[in-house]
Backbone as numpy.savetxt, mean C-alpha at the origin, in Angstrom:
# Nx Ny Nz CAx CAy CAz Cx Cy Cz
-22.77 4.14 12.79 -21.72 4.11 13.80 -20.34 4.20 13.15
-20.11 3.34 12.13 -18.79 3.30 11.52 -18.45 4.60 10.80
-19.47 5.24 10.20 -19.22 6.49 9.48 -18.70 7.56 10.44
-19.33 7.64 11.60 -18.90 8.61 12.61 -17.49 8.31 13.10
-17.19 7.04 13.30 -15.85 6.64 13.74 -14.81 6.97 12.67
-15.21 6.79 11.41 -14.29 7.07 10.31 -13.99 8.57 10.25
-15.00 9.39 10.43 -14.79 10.84 10.42 -13.87 11.26 11.57
-14.04 10.63 12.71 -13.16 10.91 13.86 -11.72 10.54 13.52
-11.54 9.41 12.86 -10.21 8.97 12.44 -9.58 9.98 11.49
-10.37 10.49 10.55 -9.86 11.48 9.59 -9.35 12.71 10.32
-10.08 13.13 11.34 -9.63 14.26 12.15 -8.32 13.95 12.85
-8.19 12.73 13.35 -6.96 12.32 14.02 -5.79 12.32 13.04
-6.03 11.83 11.82 -4.97 11.81 10.82 -4.50 13.23 10.49
-5.44 14.17 10.46 -5.07 15.58 10.22 -4.13 16.08 11.32
-4.47 15.76 12.56 -3.63 16.22 13.67 -2.26 15.55 13.65
-2.17 14.39 13.01 -0.89 13.67 12.92 -0.07 14.11 11.71
-0.57 15.09 10.96 0.23 15.68 9.90 -0.14 15.33 8.48
-1.20 14.54 8.28 -1.64 14.24 6.91 -2.36 15.47 6.35
-1.86 15.98 5.23 -2.37 17.23 4.67 -3.09 17.06 3.33
-2.85 15.97 2.65 -3.41 15.76 1.32 -4.91 15.46 1.44
-5.73 16.41 1.02 -7.18 16.25 1.17 -7.72 15.10 0.32
-7.08 14.83 -0.83 -7.51 13.70 -1.65 -7.30 12.39 -0.91
-6.18 12.27 -0.21 -5.91 11.07 0.59 -6.91 10.95 1.73
-7.16 12.03 2.42 -8.11 12.01 3.54 -9.51 11.64 3.05
-9.90 12.17 1.89 -11.21 11.83 1.32 -11.27 10.35 0.95
-10.18 9.82 0.37 -10.15 8.40 0.02 -10.25 7.53 1.27
-9.53 7.91 2.32 -9.59 7.16 3.58 -11.02 7.19 4.15
-11.69 8.30 3.97 -13.07 8.44 4.48 -14.04 7.59 3.68
-13.71 7.31 2.43 -14.60 6.55 1.55 -14.41 5.04 1.66
-13.33 4.60 2.28 -13.05 3.16 2.36 -13.39 2.64 3.76
-14.38 1.76 3.88 -14.77 1.21 5.19 -13.78 0.16 5.69
-12.88 0.58 6.57 -11.80 -0.30 7.03 -12.32 -1.55 7.73
-13.50 -1.46 8.38 -13.99 -2.60 9.14 -14.28 -3.81 8.25
-14.48 -3.58 6.94 -14.69 -4.70 6.03 -13.44 -5.57 5.89
-12.29 -4.99 6.16 -11.02 -5.69 5.94 -10.49 -6.40 7.19
-11.23 -6.32 8.28 -10.80 -6.90 9.54 -11.65 -8.08 9.94
-11.08 -8.97 10.70 -11.85 -10.03 11.34 -12.92 -9.39 12.22
-14.08 -10.00 12.27 -15.19 -9.42 13.05 -14.83 -9.17 14.51
-13.86 -9.91 15.04 -13.45 -9.74 16.43 -12.81 -8.37 16.66
-12.30 -7.76 15.59 -11.63 -6.47 15.72 -12.46 -5.31 15.16
-13.65 -5.60 14.63 -14.39 -4.58 13.88 -14.72 -3.35 14.71
-14.95 -3.53 16.01 -15.29 -2.37 16.85 -14.09 -1.43 17.02
-12.88 -1.95 16.72 -11.66 -1.14 16.84 -11.13 -0.71 15.47
-11.93 -0.91 14.43 -11.44 -0.72 13.06 -10.94 0.69 12.79
-11.47 1.69 13.49 -11.10 3.07 13.21 -10.20 3.67 14.28
-9.59 2.80 15.06 -8.49 3.23 15.91 -7.21 3.16 15.08
-6.24 3.98 15.41 -5.02 4.04 14.61 -4.06 2.94 15.03
-4.46 1.70 14.75 -3.69 0.53 15.14 -3.64 -0.49 14.01
-2.56 -1.26 14.01 -2.45 -2.40 13.10 -3.10 -3.62 13.75
-3.63 -4.53 12.93 -4.26 -5.73 13.45 -3.80 -6.94 12.64
-3.78 -8.12 13.26 -3.41 -9.32 12.52 -4.49 -9.72 11.52
-4.02 -10.24 10.38 -4.93 -10.83 9.39 -4.40 -12.23 9.10
-4.90 -12.86 8.07 -4.50 -14.24 7.76 -3.04 -14.32 7.35
-2.52 -15.55 7.35 -1.17 -15.87 6.86 -0.07 -15.17 7.64
-0.33 -14.84 8.91 0.69 -14.21 9.75 1.02 -12.78 9.36
0.14 -12.14 8.59 0.37 -10.77 8.13 -0.46 -9.79 8.97
-0.35 -8.50 8.65 -1.10 -7.49 9.38 -1.75 -6.51 8.40
-2.80 -5.84 8.88 -3.34 -4.69 8.18 -2.71 -3.47 8.83
-2.08 -2.61 8.03 -1.35 -1.47 8.56 -2.27 -0.50 9.28
-1.70 0.25 10.22 -2.49 1.27 10.90 -2.86 2.35 9.88
-4.01 3.01 10.07 -4.48 3.99 9.09 -3.47 5.10 8.80
-2.75 5.56 9.82 -1.78 6.64 9.57 -0.71 6.18 8.57
-0.28 4.93 8.67 0.72 4.40 7.76 0.18 4.37 6.33
-1.05 3.91 6.18 -1.69 3.86 4.86 -1.82 5.27 4.28
-2.27 6.21 5.12 -2.41 7.60 4.67 -1.06 8.20 4.30
-0.04 7.94 5.12 1.27 8.53 4.88 1.89 7.98 3.60
1.82 6.67 3.40 2.38 6.11 2.16 1.63 6.64 0.94
0.31 6.76 1.05 -0.49 7.27 -0.06 -0.13 8.72 -0.36
0.07 9.50 0.69 0.43 10.91 0.53 1.83 11.04 -0.08
2.77 10.23 0.41 4.13 10.28 -0.14 4.17 9.87 -1.61
3.32 8.93 -1.99 3.28 8.49 -3.38 2.94 9.65 -4.31
1.98 10.47 -3.89 1.65 11.69 -4.62 1.21 11.48 -6.05
0.57 10.35 -6.33 0.16 10.04 -7.70 -1.15 10.73 -8.06
-1.23 11.24 -9.27 -2.43 11.92 -9.75 -3.46 10.90 -10.23
-4.74 11.25 -10.19 -5.77 10.34 -10.70 -5.44 9.87 -12.11
-5.64 8.57 -12.34 -5.34 7.97 -13.63 -3.93 7.42 -13.75
-3.08 7.69 -12.74 -1.70 7.21 -12.78 -1.66 5.69 -12.70
-0.66 5.11 -13.37 -0.45 3.67 -13.41 0.47 3.30 -12.24
-0.08 2.58 -11.26 0.62 2.35 -10.00 0.73 0.85 -9.71
1.88 0.46 -9.19 2.11 -0.92 -8.76 2.20 -0.98 -7.25
1.42 -1.87 -6.64 1.50 -2.11 -5.20 2.10 -3.49 -4.96
3.09 -3.56 -4.08 3.67 -4.84 -3.69 3.17 -5.20 -2.30
2.35 -6.25 -2.23 1.77 -6.69 -0.97 0.32 -6.26 -0.84
-0.59 -6.96 -1.52 -2.02 -6.63 -1.44 -2.54 -6.78 -0.03
-2.08 -7.83 0.66 -2.52 -8.06 2.04 -4.02 -8.16 2.16
-4.58 -7.41 3.10 -6.02 -7.41 3.31 -6.77 -6.77 2.15
-6.07 -5.90 1.41 -6.71 -5.14 0.34 -7.04 -3.71 0.72
-6.79 -3.34 1.97 -7.17 -2.00 2.46 -6.39 -0.89 1.74
-5.06 -1.00 1.72 -4.28 0.02 1.03 -4.64 0.06 -0.46
-4.88 -1.09 -1.03 -5.27 -1.18 -2.43 -6.57 -0.42 -2.68
-7.53 -0.58 -1.78 -8.81 0.12 -1.91 -8.64 1.63 -1.82
-7.76 2.07 -0.93 -7.49 3.51 -0.80 -6.87 4.05 -2.09
-5.95 3.30 -2.68 -5.36 3.71 -3.95 -6.42 3.79 -5.05
-7.31 2.82 -5.07 -8.42 2.85 -6.04 -9.32 4.06 -5.80
-9.58 4.36 -4.54 -10.43 5.51 -4.20 -9.77 6.83 -4.61
-8.45 6.82 -4.74 -7.72 8.00 -5.22 -7.80 8.13 -6.74
-8.43 7.17 -7.39 -8.59 7.23 -8.84 -7.39 6.71 -9.61
-6.57 5.88 -8.96 -5.38 5.36 -9.61 -5.69 4.05 -10.33
-4.90 3.75 -11.36 -4.98 2.47 -12.05 -4.02 1.53 -11.32
-4.56 0.62 -10.52 -3.75 -0.14 -9.57 -3.50 -1.57 -10.04
-2.22 -1.94 -10.03 -1.78 -3.33 -10.19 -1.20 -3.74 -8.84
-1.64 -4.85 -8.29 -1.20 -5.24 -6.95 -0.82 -6.72 -6.93
0.34 -7.01 -6.32 0.87 -8.37 -6.26 0.87 -8.87 -4.82
0.40 -10.11 -4.63 0.39 -10.74 -3.30 0.98 -12.15 -3.40
1.87 -12.47 -2.48 2.53 -13.78 -2.51 1.81 -14.84 -1.68
0.90 -14.43 -0.79 0.16 -15.38 0.05 -1.17 -15.70 -0.64
-1.35 -16.96 -1.02 -2.54 -17.34 -1.79 -3.83 -17.05 -1.04
-3.84 -17.30 0.26 -5.07 -17.07 1.05 -5.45 -15.59 1.02
-4.47 -14.70 1.13 -4.76 -13.27 1.09 -5.15 -12.83 -0.31
-4.47 -13.35 -1.31 -4.79 -13.03 -2.69 -6.26 -13.36 -2.99
-6.70 -14.53 -2.55 -8.08 -14.97 -2.82 -9.10 -14.10 -2.09
-8.88 -13.88 -0.79 -9.89 -13.15 0.00 -9.92 -11.67 -0.37
-8.76 -11.06 -0.59 -8.73 -9.64 -0.96 -9.41 -9.41 -2.30
-9.17 -10.32 -3.24 -9.78 -10.18 -4.55 -11.30 -10.21 -4.49
-11.84 -11.15 -3.73 -13.29 -11.24 -3.59 -13.88 -10.02 -2.90
-13.19 -9.54 -1.85 -13.69 -8.40 -1.10 -13.66 -7.13 -1.94
-12.55 -6.88 -2.60 -12.45 -5.66 -3.41 -13.48 -5.64 -4.53
-13.70 -6.80 -5.14 -14.71 -6.89 -6.19 -16.10 -6.61 -5.64
-16.39 -7.18 -4.47 -17.71 -6.97 -3.84 -17.93 -5.50 -3.48
-16.84 -4.79 -3.18 -16.95 -3.38 -2.82 -16.99 -2.46 -4.03
-16.79 -3.03 -5.23 -16.86 -2.24 -6.45 -15.54 -1.68 -6.94
-14.45 -2.01 -6.27 -13.13 -1.56 -6.73 -12.63 -2.55 -7.78
-11.85 -2.05 -8.74 -11.42 -2.90 -9.84 -9.91 -2.82 -10.09
-9.10 -3.14 -9.09 -7.66 -3.23 -9.34 -7.34 -4.50 -10.11
-6.15 -4.55 -10.70 -5.66 -5.78 -11.32 -4.78 -6.48 -10.30
-5.20 -7.67 -9.86 -4.49 -8.39 -8.80 -3.74 -9.58 -9.37
-2.56 -9.85 -8.80 -1.71 -10.94 -9.28 -1.15 -11.73 -8.10
-1.13 -13.03 -8.25 -0.51 -13.92 -7.26 0.90 -14.21 -7.74
1.90 -13.77 -7.00 3.26 -13.98 -7.45 4.29 -13.29 -6.58
5.48 -13.15 -7.10 6.63 -12.64 -6.38 6.77 -11.14 -6.58
6.57 -10.39 -5.50 6.64 -8.94 -5.59 8.00 -8.41 -5.99
9.06 -9.17 -5.69 10.41 -8.73 -6.06 10.56 -8.58 -7.57
9.77 -9.34 -8.33 9.87 -9.30 -9.79 9.04 -8.18 -10.40
8.08 -7.65 -9.62 7.21 -6.62 -10.15 6.30 -7.17 -11.24
5.92 -6.29 -12.17 5.05 -6.68 -13.28 5.52 -5.95 -14.54
6.65 -6.40 -15.11 7.25 -5.64 -16.23 6.35 -5.47 -17.43
5.41 -6.38 -17.63 4.54 -6.29 -18.80 3.67 -5.02 -18.75
3.43 -4.48 -17.54 2.61 -3.27 -17.40 3.45 -2.04 -17.05
4.76 -2.20 -17.02 5.67 -1.09 -16.74 5.84 -0.23 -18.00
6.32 1.02 -17.85 6.76 1.62 -16.59 5.60 2.16 -15.77
5.81 2.24 -14.46 4.79 2.70 -13.54 5.07 4.14 -13.10
3.99 4.90 -12.97 4.12 6.27 -12.43 4.49 6.24 -10.96
4.06 5.20 -10.27 4.37 5.06 -8.85 4.42 3.59 -8.46
5.27 3.28 -7.49 5.35 1.94 -6.92 5.32 2.08 -5.42
4.43 1.35 -4.78 4.28 1.41 -3.33 4.48 0.01 -2.75
5.39 -0.10 -1.79 5.69 -1.39 -1.18 5.16 -1.37 0.24
4.31 -2.34 0.57 3.64 -2.34 1.87 4.19 -3.41 2.82
5.47 -3.73 2.64 6.16 -4.67 3.52 7.62 -4.24 3.59
8.30 -4.62 4.66 9.66 -4.17 4.88 10.66 -4.91 4.00
11.39 -4.18 3.17 12.37 -4.79 2.27 13.77 -4.64 2.86
14.59 -5.70 2.81 15.96 -5.59 3.31 16.79 -4.62 2.49
16.45 -4.49 1.21 17.08 -3.50 0.33 16.09 -3.19 -0.79
16.45 -2.29 -1.65 15.53 -1.88 -2.72 15.66 -2.85 -3.90
14.59 -3.55 -4.26 14.67 -4.49 -5.39 15.00 -3.78 -6.70
16.08 -4.19 -7.33 16.52 -3.55 -8.56 15.51 -3.72 -9.69
14.82 -4.85 -9.71 13.81 -5.07 -10.76 12.70 -4.03 -10.68
12.35 -3.64 -9.45 11.29 -2.64 -9.29 11.77 -1.25 -9.69
13.01 -0.93 -9.37 13.56 0.36 -9.80 13.51 0.47 -11.32
13.81 -0.63 -11.99 13.80 -0.64 -13.44 12.43 -0.46 -14.05
11.38 -0.72 -13.26 10.01 -0.60 -13.75 9.38 0.75 -13.41
10.16 1.63 -12.77 9.67 2.96 -12.41 9.89 3.93 -13.56
8.86 4.65 -13.93 8.94 5.62 -15.02 9.87 6.77 -14.64
10.55 7.35 -15.62 11.29 8.59 -15.36 10.29 9.64 -14.91
10.57 10.25 -13.76 9.62 11.18 -13.16 8.70 10.50 -12.15
8.80 9.18 -12.05 7.96 8.43 -11.11 8.58 8.31 -9.74
7.81 7.80 -8.81 8.25 7.69 -7.41 7.92 6.33 -6.82
8.86 5.81 -6.05 8.65 4.60 -5.26 8.59 4.99 -3.78
7.66 4.36 -3.06 7.57 4.52 -1.60 7.84 3.15 -1.01
8.89 3.05 -0.18 9.32 1.73 0.29 9.93 1.79 1.69
9.47 0.92 2.60 10.13 0.79 3.90 11.34 -0.14 3.77
12.51 0.35 4.14 13.75 -0.41 3.94 14.43 -0.68 5.27
14.79 -1.95 5.49 15.52 -2.33 6.69 15.27 -3.77 7.07
16.22 -4.36 7.77 16.07 -5.72 8.27 15.34 -5.71 9.61
14.72 -6.82 9.95 14.07 -6.95 11.26 12.70 -6.32 11.29
12.26 -5.94 12.50 10.90 -5.46 12.70 10.73 -3.98 12.39
11.81 -3.24 12.23 11.70 -1.81 11.97 12.47 -1.43 10.71
11.98 -0.40 10.06 12.58 0.07 8.83 12.58 1.60 8.82
13.12 2.16 7.75 13.01 3.58 7.46 12.17 3.72 6.19
11.25 4.66 6.22 10.41 4.89 5.04 11.14 5.80 4.07
11.33 5.33 2.85 12.03 6.10 1.82 11.08 6.42 0.67
11.31 7.56 0.05 10.80 7.80 -1.29 12.00 7.83 -2.23
11.84 7.20 -3.38 12.89 7.16 -4.40 12.30 7.70 -5.69
12.86 8.78 -6.19 12.38 9.42 -7.41 13.34 9.13 -8.56
12.78 8.76 -9.69 13.62 8.49 -10.87 13.80 9.77 -11.67
15.04 10.26 -11.72 15.34 11.52 -12.40 15.54 11.31 -13.89
16.24 10.24 -14.25 16.44 9.87 -15.65 16.70 8.36 -15.71
17.15 7.87 -16.83 17.32 6.42 -16.98 18.29 5.82 -15.96
19.27 6.60 -15.52 20.29 6.06 -14.63 20.32 6.70 -13.24
19.63 7.80 -13.06 19.77 8.57 -11.81 18.48 8.54 -10.97
18.68 8.29 -9.67 17.58 8.28 -8.72 17.95 9.16 -7.53
16.97 9.77 -6.90 17.20 10.48 -5.65 16.38 9.81 -4.55
16.90 9.84 -3.34 16.28 9.13 -2.22 16.07 10.09 -1.05
14.94 9.95 -0.36 14.66 10.77 0.82 14.12 9.89 1.94
14.62 10.12 3.14 14.22 9.36 4.33 13.06 10.09 5.01
11.97 9.36 5.29 10.79 9.94 5.92 10.54 9.37 7.32
11.57 8.78 7.92 11.45 8.36 9.30 11.11 6.90 9.51
10.85 6.58 10.76 10.64 5.23 11.24 9.40 4.58 10.63
9.48 3.28 10.39 8.34 2.48 9.92 8.44 1.09 10.52
7.31 0.39 10.58 7.29 -0.98 11.10 6.34 -1.81 10.26
6.91 -2.70 9.45 6.13 -3.55 8.55 6.57 -5.00 8.70
5.70 -5.92 8.33 6.11 -7.32 8.22 7.10 -7.42 7.08
8.01 -8.39 7.09 9.05 -8.46 6.06 8.53 -8.84 4.69
9.21 -8.32 3.68 8.93 -8.67 2.29 9.62 -10.00 1.99
8.85 -10.99 1.60 9.40 -12.32 1.39 9.32 -12.71 -0.08
10.33 -13.44 -0.51 10.31 -13.93 -1.88 9.31 -15.07 -2.00
8.55 -15.02 -3.08 7.52 -16.03 -3.30 8.05 -17.16 -4.18
7.38 -18.28 -4.09 7.68 -19.39 -4.99 6.55 -19.56 -6.00
5.61 -18.64 -5.95 4.45 -18.74 -6.83 4.84 -18.43 -8.27
4.14 -19.00 -9.19 4.34 -18.71 -10.61 3.44 -17.55 -11.01
3.98 -16.68 -11.84 3.17 -15.55 -12.33 2.08 -16.04 -13.27
């Protein structure tokens, strides 16, 4: 049942403008219903966001596909994700063949996502801590993807982006943001592009120790 629903979702994502076949294949390989509360599992392949623990949400599939497509990272790329959440976006990045480092500030989500991803056979490097600080010990990153709304672009994360690398980040206060890609041209120069409306839970500073 779920496989058929997933294929239907992939078709819907195509009609919504997702063109990257590698992203669509990764979305098809990741069973989204594993990341949802059983009460929502029958709706897992509808293009909707759902609540998860700690007052957070699992993004709608189109958002996950769009951010993954905008990131444009090649297999084997060293990528940092800010906001592991349910682990769904992280699993899609892993399915794309990326080397994923992911930071989560909510301990309950960090614990459950880690167990689930391991059980599914994905092997990202997960960290409990403050996403604003990034993970400089593993920088520079080919790509950085932020899965929560940031009031502005964290300078520490820009500094951890490789020259030639790209950041995908929803920027704005409140419940709505604009989705940006930021490309690092050289040590001091960045270019920015607006990709339209986005709606994410806010990026919050953590008090956790790395």
